C-alpha positions in Angstrom: -102.1 131.1 184.7 -101.5 133.2 181.6 -105.2 133.4 181.0 -105.7 134.7 184.5 -103.0 137.3 184.1 -104.5 138.4 180.8 -107.9 138.7 182.3 -106.5 140.8 185.2 -104.6 143.1 182.8 -107.8 143.6 180.7 -109.9 144.3 183.7 -107.3 146.8 185.0 -107.1 148.6 181.7 -110.9 148.8 181.5 -111.0 150.4 185.0 -108.4 153.0 184.0 -110.4 153.9 180.9 -113.6 154.2 182.9 -112.0 156.4 185.6 -112.9 159.8 184.2 -116.6 158.9 184.5 -116.2 157.6 188.0 -114.6 160.8 189.3 -117.2 163.1 187.8 -119.4 163.6 190.9 -117.4 163.9 194.1 -113.8 164.6 192.9 -112.0 167.1 190.8 -112.0 166.7 187.0 -108.4 166.5 185.8 -107.6 166.6 182.1 -104.9 164.4 180.8 -102.8 166.9 178.9 -99.9 165.9 176.8 -96.4 167.1 177.9 -93.2 166.7 176.0 -91.3 165.4 179.1 -93.7 162.4 179.5 -92.6 158.8 178.9 -89.1 157.2 179.3 -87.6 159.2 176.4 -89.4 162.5 177.0 -87.5 165.7 177.8 -88.3 169.3 178.7 -88.8 171.8 175.9 -86.7 174.9 176.8 -89.0 177.2 174.7 -92.1 175.9 176.5 -90.3 176.5 179.8 -89.4 180.0 178.9 -93.1 180.7 178.1 -94.1 179.2 181.4 -91.6 181.4 183.2 -93.1 184.4 181.5 -96.6 183.5 182.6 -95.4 182.7 186.1 -93.6 186.1 186.3 -96.5 188.1 185.1 -99.4 186.3 186.7 -98.3 184.2 189.6 -95.2 185.6 191.3 -97.0 188.5 193.0 -98.6 185.9 195.4 -96.8 182.6 195.0 -93.2 181.9 195.8 -90.6 179.7 194.2 -88.1 179.7 197.0 -86.3 176.4 196.3 -85.2 177.6 192.8 -82.2 179.8 192.3 -82.0 182.3 189.4 -78.9 180.6 188.1 -80.9 177.5 187.5 -82.7 179.3 184.6 -79.6 179.1 182.5 -78.6 175.5 183.3 -78.9 172.6 180.8 -82.2 170.8 181.0 -84.2 173.9 182.0 -85.3 177.1 180.3 -81.7 177.6 179.3 -81.8 181.4 179.3 -78.5 183.0 178.1 -76.4 184.0 181.1 -76.8 187.7 180.5 -80.6 187.4 180.1 -80.7 185.4 183.3 -78.7 188.0 185.2 -81.0 190.8 183.9 -84.0 188.7 185.0 -82.6 188.3 188.5 -81.9 192.0 188.8 -85.7 192.7 188.5 -86.0 191.4 192.1 -84.6 192.6 195.4 -83.4 190.6 198.3 -82.7 191.6 201.9 -79.0 191.3 202.7 -78.2 191.4 206.5 -74.6 192.2 205.8 -75.3 195.6 204.3 -75.7 199.0 206.1 -73.3 198.2 208.9 -75.0 195.0 209.8 -78.5 196.5 209.9 -79.3 195.0 206.5 -80.7 196.5 203.4 -82.3 195.6 200.1 -80.2 194.9 197.1 -80.7 193.6 193.5 -80.8 189.9 193.3 -77.9 188.0 191.9 -77.8 184.6 190.1 -76.9 182.9 193.4 -80.1 184.2 195.1 -83.4 182.3 195.0 -86.8 183.3 193.9 -88.8 185.2 196.5 -91.1 183.4 199.0 -94.9 183.6 198.8 -96.3 187.1 199.2 -99.5 186.0 200.9 -99.8 183.8 204.0 -102.4 181.5 202.3 -100.6 181.3 199.0 -98.5 178.1 198.8 -95.0 178.0 197.6 -95.0 176.4 194.1 -91.4 175.0 194.0 -92.6 171.4 194.6 -96.3 171.7 193.7 -96.0 169.6 190.6 -94.6 166.7 192.7 -96.8 167.3 195.8 -100.1 167.1 193.9 -101.5 164.0 192.2 -103.9 164.4 189.4 -104.8 160.8 188.9 -106.1 158.4 191.6 -107.6 155.0 191.8 -109.9 153.7 190.5 -111.2 152.3 193.7 -107.9 152.5 195.5 -106.0 150.4 193.0 -103.5 153.0 191.8 -103.8 151.8 188.2 -104.4 155.4 186.9 -101.0 156.4 188.3 -99.4 153.3 186.8 -100.6 154.1 183.3 -100.8 157.9 183.3 -98.2 158.9 186.0 -98.9 160.9 189.1 -100.5 163.7 187.2 -99.0 166.7 189.0 -98.6 169.0 185.9 -102.0 167.8 184.7 -103.5 168.8 188.0 -102.0 172.3 187.9 -103.1 172.9 184.3 -106.6 171.6 185.1 -106.9 174.0 188.1 -105.8 177.0 186.0 -108.4 176.1 183.3 -111.1 174.7 185.6 -112.9 177.9 186.6 -116.6 177.8 185.8 -119.8 179.6 186.6 -121.2 178.1 189.8 -124.2 175.7 189.6 -127.7 177.0 190.2 -127.8 175.2 193.6 -125.0 177.3 195.0 -126.0 180.3 197.3 -124.8 183.7 196.2 -122.9 184.5 199.4 -120.5 181.5 199.2 -116.9 182.6 199.3 -114.5 181.7 196.6 -114.6 180.7 193.0 -116.1 177.5 191.6 -113.4 175.2 190.1 -114.2 171.8 188.7 -110.6 170.5 189.2 -110.1 171.7 192.8 -111.7 169.3 195.3 -110.3 170.5 198.6 -112.3 173.8 199.0 -115.6 174.9 200.3 -118.7 173.1 199.1 -122.3 174.3 199.9 -124.7 171.8 201.5 -127.3 173.0 199.0 -125.3 171.1 196.2 -125.3 167.7 197.9 -127.9 164.9 197.9 -129.6 163.4 200.9 -126.6 161.2 201.6 -124.1 164.2 201.6 -122.6 163.3 198.2 -121.5 166.2 196.0 -123.7 166.7 193.0 -121.1 168.5 191.0 -117.3 168.0 190.6 -114.7 170.2 192.2 -115.3 172.9 194.9 -114.9 176.6 195.7 -111.3 177.8 195.7 -110.1 181.1 197.3 -107.8 182.0 194.4 -109.4 184.1 191.7 -108.6 183.1 188.1 -104.9 184.0 187.7 -104.8 183.9 183.9 -107.2 184.6 181.0 -107.1 184.4 177.2 -104.6 186.8 175.7 -103.2 188.0 179.1 -99.6 187.3 178.2 -98.0 187.8 174.8 -95.0 185.7 173.6 -92.2 186.9 171.5 -92.3 183.8 169.3 -95.9 184.2 168.5 -96.9 181.1 170.4 -100.6 180.6 171.2 -101.7 182.6 174.3 -105.1 181.2 174.9 -106.0 180.0 178.4 -105.3 176.3 177.8 -101.9 176.9 176.1 -100.7 179.2 178.9 -101.9 176.8 181.6 -100.0 173.9 180.0 -96.8 176.0 179.6 -97.1 177.2 183.3 -97.6 173.6 184.5 -94.5 172.5 182.5 -92.4 175.2 184.0 -93.5 174.2 187.5 -92.8 170.6 186.8 -89.2 171.7 185.9 -89.0 173.7 189.1 -90.0 170.6 191.1 -87.7 168.2 189.2 -85.0 170.1 187.4 -82.8 167.1 186.7 -85.5 165.0 185.0 -83.6 165.0 181.6 -80.4 163.9 183.2 -82.2 161.2 185.2 -83.8 159.7 182.2 -80.6 159.8 180.2 -78.8 157.9 183.1 -81.7 155.4 183.2 -81.6 154.7 179.5 -77.8 154.3 179.6 -78.0 151.9 182.5 -80.6 149.8 180.7 -78.5 149.6 177.6 -75.5 148.6 179.7 -77.5 145.9 181.4 -78.8 144.5 178.1 -75.3 144.3 176.7 -74.0 142.6 179.8 -76.9 140.2 179.8 -76.1 139.2 176.2 -72.4 138.7 177.0 -73.3 136.6 180.0 -75.7 134.5 178.0 -73.1 133.9 175.2 -70.4 133.1 177.8 -72.6 130.6 179.6 -73.6 129.0 176.4 -70.0 128.6 175.3 -68.8 127.1 178.6 -71.7 124.7 179.2 -72.4 123.7 175.6 -70.3 120.5 175.9 -72.3 119.5 179.0 -75.6 119.8 177.2 -74.1 117.7 174.4 -73.2 114.9 176.9 -69.6 115.8 177.5 -67.8 117.8 180.2 -67.3 121.6 180.7 -64.6 123.3 178.8 -61.3 122.4 180.5 -57.7 121.6 180.1 -58.2 118.5 178.0 -60.5 120.4 175.6 -58.2 123.4 174.9 -55.9 121.5 172.7 -53.2 123.0 170.6 -50.2 124.6 172.3 -49.2 122.7 175.4 -48.2 126.1 177.0 -51.9 127.0 176.9 -52.8 123.7 178.6 -50.4 124.5 181.4 -51.9 128.0 181.8 -55.3 126.5 181.9 
């Protein structure tokens, strides 16, 4: 039985390690980036989230919305943790329509901490509030789900891979095809000229309508952090992961606390069980009145 389980585990691990080669032709190529919030003890890095917020503000917010996130969340624990005054100043950069102003006709006013980020500015630009939880970067292999078991769902990895996945189109692609070739995005247009006789894609990814949103050196950071394309993509993906799951730090802390409590309780139950039933295992009876001894008052209480 143990040999069978060990063989199955080894086979599953080998399939996971071989997965990147399997997905090279017909699917998107997703890079397994390292994030500080991964693992049972991982947590968000507030400085990284602040950098991601800056990239999102300068490169993404013109088209994409973040309508499930309020400005006040930017200063809460576990997030970017902006100082309150800085958070208020950031919110005032935006305007919201208030129907109670102008005698009920409504008017624009500066946003307050209680307001939320604006919605998407374009009809075909998705809201990014939950994108890191709605997308899965890792699949299979072969429908087993082992990649997600060992690597996680891969939402942030998918976002970072799309941001860094723009490439020159292959030679087989016609010049008049719409969109931009991206090796990580597999849900877009794909020219028939780049398929084999069975209709299989010869190259990973597809053509996406969104032009490359960021480039090397596009955003400068006050702390002198790297602003190359990959670094900014990872920071942006981390920020969008926080937007989708802002209570991740608290959830992990509660989980670790619960596990510690269960371990302590299990040890206490084991010691109690061993103390009560030790006489039985030795051929006697469970601990009772006649085994308490000493003060007769204690025997009466027992």
